[in-house]
C-alpha positions as CSV (number, residue, x, y, z in Angstrom):
1,X,-1.6,23.5,-12.4
2,X,1.2,22.6,-14.2
3,X,4.9,23.7,-13.3
4,X,6.0,26.7,-15.9
5,X,9.7,26.2,-17.6
6,X,11.5,28.5,-20.2
7,X,12.5,27.1,-23.4
8,X,15.0,24.5,-23.2
9,X,14.1,23.7,-20.2
10,X,14.7,26.4,-17.9
11,X,14.0,26.1,-14.4
12,X,11.5,28.2,-13.0
13,X,10.6,28.4,-8.7
14,X,7.1,29.4,-8.5
15,X,6.5,31.5,-4.8
16,X,3.2,32.7,-3.8
17,X,2.7,35.3,-1.6
18,X,-0.4,36.0,0.3
19,X,-0.5,39.4,2.6
20,X,-3.0,38.4,5.3
21,X,-4.2,42.0,6.0
22,X,-5.0,42.8,2.3
23,X,-8.5,42.3,1.5
24,X,-7.7,40.1,-1.4
25,X,-6.2,37.5,0.6
26,X,-7.1,34.1,1.3
27,X,-7.1,32.3,4.6
28,X,-3.7,30.9,5.8
29,X,-2.8,27.2,4.6
30,X,-1.2,25.1,6.8
31,X,2.7,24.2,6.0
32,X,3.4,21.5,4.6
33,X,7.7,21.8,5.3
34,X,8.6,19.9,2.0
35,X,11.1,21.2,-0.2
36,X,10.9,23.0,-3.6
37,X,10.8,20.8,-6.8
38,X,12.8,21.3,-10.2
39,X,10.0,22.6,-12.6
40,X,11.3,20.2,-14.7
41,X,11.1,17.0,-12.9
42,X,7.3,18.7,-11.7
43,X,6.7,18.8,-15.7
44,X,7.6,15.4,-16.1
45,X,5.3,14.2,-13.1
46,X,2.2,16.0,-14.3
47,X,3.0,14.9,-17.9
48,X,1.2,16.4,-20.8
49,X,-1.7,17.5,-18.8
50,X,-3.3,21.1,-19.2
51,X,-3.7,23.2,-16.2
52,X,-7.1,22.3,-14.2
53,X,-7.3,19.4,-16.2
54,X,-8.6,16.6,-14.1
55,X,-6.5,13.9,-12.9
56,X,-7.3,10.1,-13.8
57,X,-10.5,8.9,-12.5
58,X,-12.2,12.2,-11.7
59,X,-14.7,11.0,-14.4
60,X,-15.7,11.3,-18.0
61,X,-18.1,14.4,-18.1
62,X,-14.9,17.3,-18.2
63,X,-12.9,15.1,-20.9
64,X,-16.1,15.4,-23.0
65,X,-17.1,18.8,-22.9
66,X,-13.2,19.5,-23.7
67,X,-13.1,16.6,-26.5
68,X,-14.3,19.3,-28.8
69,X,-12.9,22.7,-27.4
70,X,-9.4,22.7,-29.3
71,X,-6.2,23.8,-28.4
72,X,-5.8,27.9,-27.3
73,X,-2.7,27.5,-29.8
74,X,-5.8,27.2,-32.1
75,X,-5.8,31.5,-32.1
76,X,-3.1,33.8,-31.5
77,X,-2.5,34.4,-27.9
78,X,-1.3,37.5,-26.6
79,X,-1.1,38.8,-22.7
80,X,-2.2,42.2,-21.2
81,X,-0.4,42.4,-17.7
82,X,-2.0,43.5,-14.6
83,X,-1.2,47.2,-14.0
84,X,-0.6,46.2,-9.9
85,X,2.2,43.6,-11.8
86,X,6.0,44.9,-10.3
87,X,9.0,43.4,-11.5
88,X,12.8,43.6,-10.1
89,X,16.1,41.5,-10.4
90,X,15.7,42.5,-14.6
91,X,12.7,40.9,-14.6
92,X,13.5,37.6,-13.2
93,X,10.8,38.6,-10.1
94,X,7.1,39.5,-10.6
95,X,5.0,40.4,-7.7
96,X,1.0,40.8,-8.6
97,X,-2.1,38.7,-8.9
98,X,-4.8,38.3,-6.4
99,X,-4.0,36.9,-4.1
100,X,-0.7,38.3,-4.4
101,X,1.9,36.1,-5.3
102,X,5.7,36.5,-6.1
103,X,6.9,34.1,-9.4
104,X,10.3,33.7,-9.8
105,X,11.1,33.3,-13.4
106,X,14.8,31.9,-14.9
107,X,16.5,34.4,-17.3
108,X,15.1,33.3,-20.6
109,X,11.4,33.3,-18.4
110,X,12.3,36.9,-18.2
111,X,13.3,37.9,-21.3
112,X,9.7,36.0,-22.9
113,X,7.9,37.9,-20.3
114,X,9.4,41.4,-21.8
115,X,8.6,40.2,-25.2
116,X,4.7,39.8,-24.1
117,X,5.3,42.8,-22.3
118,X,6.0,44.8,-25.6
119,X,2.9,42.7,-27.3
120,X,4.5,39.7,-29.0
121,X,2.4,36.9,-29.2
122,X,2.7,33.9,-26.7
123,X,3.6,31.3,-29.4
124,X,2.2,27.9,-29.9
125,X,5.5,26.4,-28.0
126,X,4.1,24.1,-25.3
127,X,6.7,25.3,-22.6
128,X,5.8,29.7,-23.3
129,X,2.1,28.0,-23.1
130,X,2.7,26.8,-19.9
131,X,4.4,30.2,-18.4
132,X,1.8,31.7,-20.1
133,X,-0.8,29.7,-18.3
134,X,1.0,29.9,-14.9
135,X,0.8,34.1,-15.4
136,X,-2.9,34.2,-16.2
137,X,-3.7,31.7,-13.3
138,X,-2.1,33.6,-10.4
139,X,-3.9,36.8,-12.1
140,X,-0.5,38.6,-13.1
141,X,-1.5,38.7,-16.9
142,X,-4.6,38.6,-18.7
143,X,-5.1,36.7,-21.6
144,X,-6.2,38.1,-25.2
145,X,-7.5,35.9,-28.2
146,X,-7.3,37.0,-31.6
147,X,-9.3,34.8,-34.1
148,X,-11.5,32.6,-31.6
149,X,-12.6,29.6,-32.6
150,X,-16.1,29.9,-31.2
151,X,-18.7,31.9,-32.9
152,X,-22.3,33.7,-32.0
153,X,-23.6,30.5,-33.8
154,X,-22.0,28.5,-31.2
155,X,-24.2,29.9,-28.4
156,X,-27.7,29.4,-27.0
157,X,-29.1,31.8,-24.7
158,X,-31.7,31.4,-22.2
159,X,-34.0,34.0,-20.9
160,X,-35.4,33.2,-17.2
161,X,-38.3,35.5,-16.4
162,X,-41.3,35.8,-14.4
163,X,-44.3,38.6,-14.7
164,X,-41.7,41.0,-16.7
165,X,-43.4,41.3,-19.8
166,X,-42.4,44.7,-20.5
167,X,-38.9,44.2,-19.9
168,X,-38.6,40.7,-21.8
169,X,-39.9,42.9,-25.1
170,X,-37.5,45.6,-24.6
171,X,-34.5,42.7,-24.5
172,X,-35.7,40.7,-27.3
173,X,-35.7,44.4,-28.9
174,X,-32.1,45.1,-28.3
175,X,-31.0,41.8,-29.3
176,X,-32.7,42.1,-32.3
177,X,-31.2,45.7,-33.2
178,X,-27.8,44.4,-32.8
179,X,-28.4,41.4,-35.0
180,X,-28.0,38.7,-32.4
181,X,-31.1,36.8,-33.2
182,X,-33.6,36.3,-35.9
183,X,-36.3,38.7,-35.8
184,X,-38.4,36.8,-38.3
185,X,-41.3,35.2,-36.6
186,X,-40.8,36.6,-33.5
187,X,-44.2,35.3,-31.9
188,X,-43.8,31.7,-30.3
189,X,-46.8,29.4,-29.8
190,X,-47.2,27.6,-26.2
191,X,-47.5,23.6,-26.6
192,X,-49.6,22.5,-24.6
193,X,-48.1,18.9,-24.6
194,X,-45.9,19.5,-21.4
195,X,-43.2,17.5,-19.6
196,X,-43.5,15.4,-16.7
197,X,-46.3,17.2,-15.7
198,X,-45.2,20.9,-15.6
199,X,-46.7,22.0,-19.0
200,X,-43.4,23.6,-20.5
201,X,-43.7,24.3,-24.2
202,X,-40.5,24.4,-26.3
203,X,-40.4,26.7,-29.3
204,X,-37.2,28.0,-30.3
205,X,-36.2,30.3,-32.9
206,X,-33.3,29.1,-35.0
207,X,-30.9,31.1,-36.1
208,X,-28.4,28.9,-38.1
209,X,-25.9,31.9,-39.2
210,X,-22.6,32.4,-37.4
211,X,-23.8,36.1,-36.7
212,X,-26.9,35.1,-34.9
213,X,-27.0,33.3,-31.8
214,X,-28.2,29.3,-32.1
215,X,-31.2,29.3,-30.4
216,X,-33.0,31.7,-27.9
217,X,-35.0,30.3,-24.9
218,X,-37.0,31.9,-22.9
219,X,-38.1,30.5,-19.9
220,X,-41.7,31.6,-18.0
221,X,-41.0,30.7,-14.6
222,X,-45.0,30.9,-13.5
223,X,-45.9,34.2,-14.7
224,X,-49.7,35.1,-14.2
225,X,-50.7,35.6,-16.8
226,X,-48.6,33.2,-18.9
227,X,-45.9,35.4,-21.1
228,X,-46.7,34.6,-24.7
229,X,-43.3,34.7,-26.0
230,X,-42.0,31.9,-23.8
231,X,-40.5,28.7,-25.0
232,X,-40.5,26.6,-21.8
233,X,-43.1,27.2,-18.8
234,X,-43.3,26.7,-15.4
235,X,-46.8,26.1,-14.0
236,X,-45.7,27.6,-10.5
237,X,-42.8,29.3,-9.5
238,X,-39.6,27.4,-8.8
239,X,-36.9,30.4,-8.6
240,X,-34.3,31.4,-10.8
241,X,-32.0,28.8,-11.0
242,X,-34.7,26.2,-11.6
243,X,-35.4,28.6,-14.6
244,X,-31.7,28.8,-15.7
245,X,-31.5,24.6,-15.2
246,X,-34.7,24.6,-17.7
247,X,-33.5,26.7,-20.3
248,X,-29.5,24.8,-20.3
249,X,-30.9,21.1,-20.0
250,X,-32.7,22.5,-23.6
251,X,-29.7,23.7,-25.2
252,X,-27.5,21.9,-28.0
253,X,-24.6,24.2,-28.3
254,X,-21.2,24.4,-26.6
255,X,-21.9,26.9,-25.0
256,X,-25.0,28.8,-22.9
257,X,-25.6,32.4,-22.0
258,X,-27.7,33.7,-19.4
259,X,-29.2,36.6,-19.4
260,X,-31.8,38.5,-16.9
261,X,-34.6,40.1,-18.5
262,X,-34.0,43.8,-17.1
263,X,-30.8,43.4,-18.5
264,X,-29.5,45.5,-21.9
265,X,-26.1,44.0,-23.3
266,X,-24.4,46.3,-25.5
267,X,-23.8,45.1,-29.3
268,X,-21.0,43.0,-29.6
269,X,-21.0,41.8,-25.9
270,X,-20.8,38.4,-26.5
271,X,-17.2,38.5,-29.0
272,X,-15.1,39.5,-25.7
273,X,-16.7,36.8,-23.6
274,X,-16.1,34.2,-26.7
275,X,-12.7,34.2,-27.2
276,X,-11.8,33.1,-23.5
277,X,-13.3,29.6,-24.3
278,X,-10.3,28.8,-26.6
279,X,-9.1,28.3,-23.4
280,X,-10.4,24.7,-22.4
281,X,-10.2,24.6,-18.9
282,X,-12.3,28.1,-18.9
283,X,-15.9,27.0,-17.7
284,X,-17.4,30.4,-17.6
285,X,-16.9,34.5,-18.6
286,X,-19.2,37.4,-17.2
287,X,-18.8,40.7,-18.7
288,X,-19.4,43.9,-16.4
289,X,-22.6,44.8,-15.5
290,X,-23.3,48.5,-15.2
291,X,-26.5,50.4,-13.7
292,X,-28.4,51.8,-16.4
293,X,-28.4,55.6,-16.8
294,X,-31.4,57.6,-14.9
295,X,-32.4,60.6,-13.1
296,X,-33.4,59.7,-10.1
297,X,-31.4,60.0,-6.9
298,X,-32.1,56.0,-6.6
299,X,-30.8,55.4,-10.6
300,X,-28.0,57.7,-9.6
301,X,-26.3,56.0,-6.6
302,X,-26.2,53.0,-8.5
303,X,-24.9,54.1,-11.3
304,X,-21.6,54.9,-9.2
305,X,-22.1,51.9,-6.7
306,X,-24.2,48.8,-8.3
307,X,-23.4,45.9,-6.2
308,X,-23.5,44.0,-9.8
309,X,-20.5,46.0,-11.4
310,X,-17.6,44.7,-10.5
311,X,-15.0,46.9,-12.1
312,X,-12.8,48.1,-15.1
313,X,-10.2,45.5,-14.1
314,X,-10.3,41.8,-15.8
315,X,-9.6,39.2,-13.2
316,X,-9.5,35.5,-12.6
317,X,-12.8,35.0,-10.2
318,X,-12.5,32.5,-7.3
319,X,-12.9,32.8,-3.6
320,X,-11.0,35.3,-1.6
321,X,-9.9,37.2,-4.4
322,X,-10.4,40.6,-6.2
323,X,-12.8,39.3,-8.0
324,X,-14.3,36.6,-5.7
325,X,-18.3,36.3,-7.7
326,X,-19.9,37.1,-11.1
327,X,-23.6,37.5,-11.0
328,X,-25.6,35.6,-13.4
329,X,-27.6,38.4,-14.4
330,X,-25.5,38.0,-17.7
331,X,-22.7,34.7,-17.6
332,X,-21.7,32.6,-20.5
333,X,-21.0,29.0,-19.5
334,X,-19.9,25.7,-20.9
335,X,-22.2,23.5,-21.3
336,X,-20.1,20.5,-20.4
337,X,-19.2,22.1,-17.2
338,X,-23.1,22.9,-16.6
339,X,-23.2,19.1,-16.9
340,X,-20.7,18.3,-14.9
341,X,-21.9,20.1,-11.9
342,X,-25.6,19.8,-12.7
343,X,-26.2,23.3,-12.7
344,X,-27.5,26.2,-10.6
345,X,-28.5,24.6,-7.0
346,X,-32.2,25.2,-7.1
347,X,-32.2,25.0,-3.0
348,X,-30.5,28.5,-3.2
349,X,-33.1,31.6,-3.7
350,X,-30.7,34.1,-3.7
351,X,-26.7,33.7,-4.4
352,X,-27.2,30.4,-6.5
353,X,-24.5,32.2,-9.2
354,X,-21.6,32.7,-6.6
355,X,-22.3,29.0,-5.5
356,X,-22.0,27.6,-9.2
357,X,-18.6,30.0,-9.8
358,X,-17.4,28.9,-6.4
359,X,-18.0,24.9,-7.3
360,X,-16.4,25.5,-10.8
361,X,-13.3,26.7,-9.3
362,X,-13.4,24.1,-6.5
363,X,-14.0,21.6,-9.4
364,X,-10.7,22.9,-11.1
365,X,-12.3,25.3,-13.8
366,X,-11.2,28.6,-14.3
367,X,-13.8,31.5,-14.2
368,X,-12.9,34.4,-15.7
369,X,-13.9,38.2,-15.1
370,X,-13.8,39.9,-19.0
371,X,-15.0,44.2,-18.3
372,X,-14.2,44.9,-22.1
373,X,-17.8,43.6,-22.7
374,X,-20.3,45.7,-20.9
375,X,-24.0,44.4,-20.1
376,X,-26.5,47.3,-18.5
377,X,-28.8,46.4,-15.7
378,X,-32.2,48.0,-15.0
379,X,-32.1,49.1,-11.4
380,X,-34.8,48.8,-8.8
381,X,-37.6,51.8,-9.1
382,X,-38.7,52.1,-5.6
383,X,-36.6,52.5,-2.2
384,X,-38.5,49.9,-1.1
385,X,-37.7,47.2,-4.0
386,X,-33.8,48.4,-3.4
387,X,-33.7,47.5,-0.1
388,X,-35.2,44.5,-0.4
389,X,-32.6,43.1,-2.9
390,X,-30.1,44.1,-0.6
391,X,-31.7,42.4,2.3
392,X,-32.1,39.1,0.1
393,X,-28.4,39.6,-1.1
394,X,-27.6,39.4,2.6
395,X,-29.4,36.7,3.3
396,X,-27.6,34.2,0.9
397,X,-24.3,34.6,3.0
398,X,-25.7,31.5,5.6
399,X,-26.7,29.0,2.6
400,X,-23.4,29.7,0.8
401,X,-21.5,29.3,4.2
402,X,-23.0,26.3,4.9
403,X,-21.8,25.3,1.3
404,X,-18.4,26.7,1.4
405,X,-17.8,27.2,4.7
406,X,-15.6,30.5,5.8
407,X,-15.3,31.7,1.8
408,X,-18.2,33.8,2.8
409,X,-15.9,35.6,6.3
410,X,-17.0,39.4,5.9
411,X,-12.7,39.6,7.7
412,X,-10.3,37.8,6.5
413,X,-6.8,38.9,7.8
414,X,-3.9,37.9,10.2
415,X,-4.2,37.4,13.9
416,X,-1.0,40.2,14.1
417,X,-3.5,42.7,12.1
418,X,-6.6,41.9,14.0
419,X,-4.1,42.4,17.1
420,X,-2.8,45.4,16.2
421,X,-6.3,47.0,15.4
422,X,-7.7,45.6,18.3
423,X,-5.4,47.3,20.4
424,X,-6.2,50.7,18.8
425,X,-10.0,50.7,19.4
426,X,-8.9,49.6,22.7
427,X,-7.2,53.2,23.2
428,X,-3.8,51.7,22.9
429,X,-2.1,53.0,19.6
430,X,1.4,52.9,20.5
431,X,0.7,49.0,21.4
432,X,-1.2,48.7,18.0
433,X,1.7,50.1,16.1
434,X,4.5,48.2,18.1
435,X,2.7,45.2,16.9
436,X,2.4,46.2,13.1
437,X,5.8,47.7,12.8
438,X,7.0,44.5,14.5
439,X,5.4,41.7,12.0
440,X,6.4,43.9,9.3
441,X,9.7,43.9,9.6
442,X,9.8,40.0,9.1
443,X,8.5,40.0,6.4
444,X,11.9,41.2,4.5
445,X,13.7,38.6,5.9
446,X,11.6,36.6,4.6
447,X,11.1,38.2,1.1
448,X,14.7,39.1,0.6
449,X,16.0,36.3,-0.9
450,X,13.1,35.7,-3.1
451,X,14.4,38.6,-5.2
452,X,12.0,41.1,-3.5
453,X,13.7,44.3,-2.5
454,X,13.2,45.1,1.4
455,X,11.3,48.0,0.4
456,X,9.0,46.4,-1.7
457,X,8.6,44.1,1.1
458,X,7.7,46.5,3.6
459,X,5.5,48.1,1.1
460,X,3.5,45.1,0.9
461,X,3.4,44.4,4.8
462,X,2.1,48.7,4.9
463,X,-0.3,47.9,2.8
464,X,-1.7,44.4,4.5
465,X,-2.2,46.2,8.0
466,X,-4.1,49.3,6.3
467,X,-6.2,47.1,4.3
468,X,-7.2,45.2,7.3
469,X,-7.9,48.3,9.0
470,X,-10.4,49.1,6.2
471,X,-11.5,45.5,6.1
472,X,-12.8,46.0,9.5
473,X,-14.4,49.3,9.0
474,X,-16.5,47.8,6.5
475,X,-17.4,44.9,8.8
476,X,-18.7,47.1,11.5
477,X,-21.1,49.2,9.6
478,X,-22.1,46.1,7.6
479,X,-22.2,42.8,8.6
480,X,-21.5,43.2,12.0
481,X,-23.7,46.1,12.7
482,X,-26.5,45.1,14.6
483,X,-24.0,44.2,17.4
484,X,-21.0,46.4,16.7
485,X,-23.1,49.8,15.8
486,X,-24.6,49.8,19.6
487,X,-21.6,48.5,21.1
488,X,-20.0,51.8,19.9
489,X,-22.1,54.3,20.0
490,X,-22.2,53.7,23.9
491,X,-19.0,55.3,24.5
492,X,-17.2,58.7,23.5
493,X,-14.0,56.4,21.6
494,X,-16.7,54.0,20.5
495,X,-18.5,57.1,18.4
496,X,-15.4,58.5,17.1
497,X,-14.6,54.9,15.5
498,X,-17.9,54.7,14.3
499,X,-17.5,58.2,12.8
500,X,-14.0,57.2,11.3
501,X,-15.5,53.7,9.6
502,X,-18.5,55.7,8.1
503,X,-16.0,58.8,7.0
504,X,-14.5,56.0,4.5
505,X,-17.7,56.8,2.5
506,X,-16.9,59.9,2.1
507,X,-13.3,58.8,0.8
508,X,-15.5,57.2,-1.6
509,X,-17.4,59.7,-2.9
510,X,-14.4,61.8,-3.5
511,X,-12.6,59.2,-5.3
512,X,-15.5,58.3,-8.0
513,X,-17.2,62.1,-7.8
514,X,-20.5,60.7,-8.5
515,X,-23.4,62.7,-9.3
516,X,-25.1,62.5,-5.8
517,X,-24.2,64.8,-3.0
518,X,-22.2,63.8,0.0
519,X,-24.9,64.1,2.6
520,X,-27.1,61.6,0.5
521,X,-24.1,59.5,-0.8
522,X,-23.2,59.0,3.0
523,X,-26.6,58.0,3.9
524,X,-27.5,55.8,0.8
525,X,-24.1,54.2,1.7
526,X,-25.5,53.3,5.0
527,X,-28.2,52.1,4.2
528,X,-27.1,49.8,1.7
529,X,-25.2,48.4,4.2
530,X,-27.2,48.3,7.0
531,X,-29.7,46.3,4.6
532,X,-27.2,43.9,3.5
533,X,-25.9,43.0,7.1
534,X,-29.2,42.7,8.5
535,X,-29.8,40.3,5.6
536,X,-27.0,38.3,6.7
537,X,-28.4,38.3,10.5
538,X,-31.5,36.9,9.4
539,X,-30.3,34.5,7.4
540,X,-27.7,33.0,9.8
541,X,-30.8,32.9,12.6
542,X,-32.9,31.0,10.4
543,X,-29.7,28.5,9.3
544,X,-28.9,28.4,13.4
545,X,-25.3,29.2,11.9
546,X,-22.4,32.0,13.1
547,X,-20.2,30.9,10.1
548,X,-21.5,33.9,8.1
549,X,-20.4,36.4,11.2
550,X,-17.2,35.0,11.7
551,X,-14.0,36.1,11.0
552,X,-11.2,34.2,9.0
553,X,-7.7,34.6,11.1
554,X,-4.9,33.2,10.3
555,X,-1.4,33.0,11.5
556,X,-0.3,30.5,14.7
557,X,-3.4,28.5,16.0
558,X,-4.6,30.4,19.0
559,X,-7.7,29.8,21.8
560,X,-9.7,32.4,19.6
561,X,-9.6,31.1,16.0
562,X,-9.5,27.0,17.6
563,X,-13.1,28.2,18.9
564,X,-13.9,29.5,15.8
565,X,-13.3,26.3,14.4
566,X,-14.9,24.5,16.6
567,X,-18.4,26.7,16.5
568,X,-18.1,26.9,12.7
569,X,-18.2,23.3,11.9
570,X,-21.8,22.7,10.0
571,X,-22.6,18.7,8.3
572,X,-23.0,19.5,4.8
573,X,-26.1,18.9,3.2
574,X,-25.4,17.2,-0.2
575,X,-22.9,14.0,1.7
576,X,-22.1,13.2,5.0
577,X,-18.7,15.5,5.4
578,X,-18.9,17.6,8.2
579,X,-17.4,21.2,6.6
580,X,-15.2,23.1,8.7
581,X,-15.8,26.8,7.8
582,X,-12.5,27.8,8.2
583,X,-10.4,25.2,7.0
584,X,-7.5,26.1,4.8
585,X,-8.5,27.0,1.1
586,X,-6.2,24.6,0.1
587,X,-8.2,21.8,1.5
588,X,-11.1,22.6,-0.6
589,X,-9.1,22.4,-3.6
590,X,-9.1,19.3,-5.7
591,X,-5.8,17.6,-6.3
592,X,-5.8,19.1,-10.3
593,X,-6.0,22.7,-9.2
594,X,-2.9,22.7,-7.1
595,X,0.9,23.5,-8.2
596,X,3.3,20.9,-9.2
597,X,5.9,22.9,-7.0
598,X,5.9,24.3,-4.0
599,X,3.8,27.4,-3.6
600,X,5.0,29.7,-0.9
601,X,2.7,32.2,0.5
602,X,3.2,34.9,3.5
603,X,0.2,33.3,6.0
604,X,0.1,36.5,7.8
605,X,2.6,39.6,7.9
606,X,6.3,38.7,8.4
607,X,6.0,34.2,8.0
608,X,6.3,32.4,4.3
609,X,4.5,28.9,4.6
610,X,5.0,26.6,1.8
611,X,1.5,25.0,-0.5
612,X,2.2,21.8,-1.6
613,X,0.2,19.5,-3.6
614,X,-0.4,17.1,-0.3
615,X,-2.3,19.9,1.7
616,X,-5.0,17.5,2.2
617,X,-5.5,17.1,-1.2
618,X,-8.8,15.3,-2.7
619,X,-10.8,16.4,0.9
620,X,-13.5,17.9,-1.3
621,X,-12.5,16.4,-4.8
622,X,-15.6,16.1,-7.1
623,X,-16.1,12.6,-7.8
624,X,-18.8,10.2,-10.3
625,X,-20.8,10.4,-7.4
626,X,-20.6,14.0,-6.1
627,X,-18.8,15.2,-3.6
628,X,-16.1,13.3,-1.2
629,X,-16.7,12.0,2.2
630,X,-14.5,12.1,5.0
631,X,-13.4,8.5,4.7
632,X,-12.7,9.0,0.8
633,X,-11.0,12.4,1.7
634,X,-8.3,10.4,4.3
635,X,-7.8,7.7,1.9
636,X,-6.8,10.1,-0.9
637,X,-4.4,11.8,1.4
638,X,-3.0,8.6,2.2
639,X,-2.9,8.3,-1.3
640,X,-1.1,11.5,-2.2
641,X,1.5,10.7,0.3
642,X,2.7,8.1,-2.0
643,X,2.5,9.8,-4.8
644,X,4.8,12.8,-3.4
645,X,6.6,12.0,-0.6
């Protein structure tokens, strides 16, 4: 990520604020203690590299994928600012995004932001583009591209399916009715001459028109009997990850769209997604996936609270943020990014889509969530199937923890927030209030010099502590319930705490007002969390790890956090690097994904830490042969210290 400046070399000092109690906050990075740089010096050091572009030597795959992507300046770019963004000091101080950031702008930059908020286009000027890129990457603003370069003819649709012939027919009929596929000659004949002994058959439908998809590849993952509409077939079931890999590897277009057979895309669902790919560093964009309406109790519950529905607000997708993942039930991915990362991990039966998204982010790509595009998803028809689905989702936490460490932690907060709520749970509410108030009082002293008023800083601290309490309530009734519920149910105070934790479901019902009465809503929410939590514990037991159950506590090192670091150390299954589950986020990001100027974050309420480019760069950096080993990471850190004194 490059530094951002306004016109005529104006200066920008970017400051990031992470509220450790905020549910969308990452773990606390270590202090680098290095002074802030001028943005124009940072730009000189960065050269003309675009945000997210890998440093030299990172391999040619990304460059090959971007060679034909074009610049975002080819179209008209406007910004829509996030509703949670707040401004002070005549617009020179912005607070917003996920994780929460403070962005300080010069007067010229503040005037540009004012123009963009009134609907003016960003324009082709490189300095304006860099400032816009910084706002978009922080989640303070969201891009809107007019006259996008890519069309439906640049997209290959891949549909992995097993046995659901009727659902596949309904999906293809919906696409045909929307005019996105060529309905002529729908019947595909299997080609018995398979590849590599798999008997894969390829018979694709070519559209050839700008208003239709280039081709549709239906991958039959070992259905019995075989699906007549399949264009590729596995002789035996190999899982959805393998089916998607088989499909995208046969695609010849710049983009690949994945749709599960049980979804129903709305007409025009692809256009809002394709516009984001005008930015060359965007690797994947996902639509909003809502549950299809129905009259049964399960359908009405899923309509109000589907596990695939990520809300109405657009957002960047990255771990430890408001939108930390997107499902592959409906997803559009750049083919070059899939080639670079070798697609989905076929060893994962569940959670392979989360793993792909996090690997894309770690490699320096951007992933976006665009709710303007909507896709309907058919809910499970039986209660047992629904509970099994939630259980299976929970089992993915352990393999994800083995690959991404503490990114799957059920609780992420500061040590001081944890201590304050622990005091409340122990029957010492006054002590907890003193700890919370004392740490919150320190935050204005840190943020006021940055331009944030004391009232704004106190509000951030208060919301952080309250968010930490909600996280703990979620964990008690979700990931931790097999241990926490029996423990709390044994005491009177524990039963009160458990009732308060479950009471948040009634507050959720009051906000959503679903077509389900409160008692049954409370019961279904409890079953939903219990099934997922049981899956987390089962997956952790099978994998022999506690990482998916451990909290992420930021703040000063303590005996507790040191112990958690030690017991969550796991060896990576792809290389000989010991992956630490509680390693800071900056240690899992490549150097090209860090800011060229210092980023300061509030590691806990009342403390500001600095995160520079030298915070363990290259530790998990992608190279031509995969993830770097620990020795190579040490060499990269030594080299980085020489580049960034």
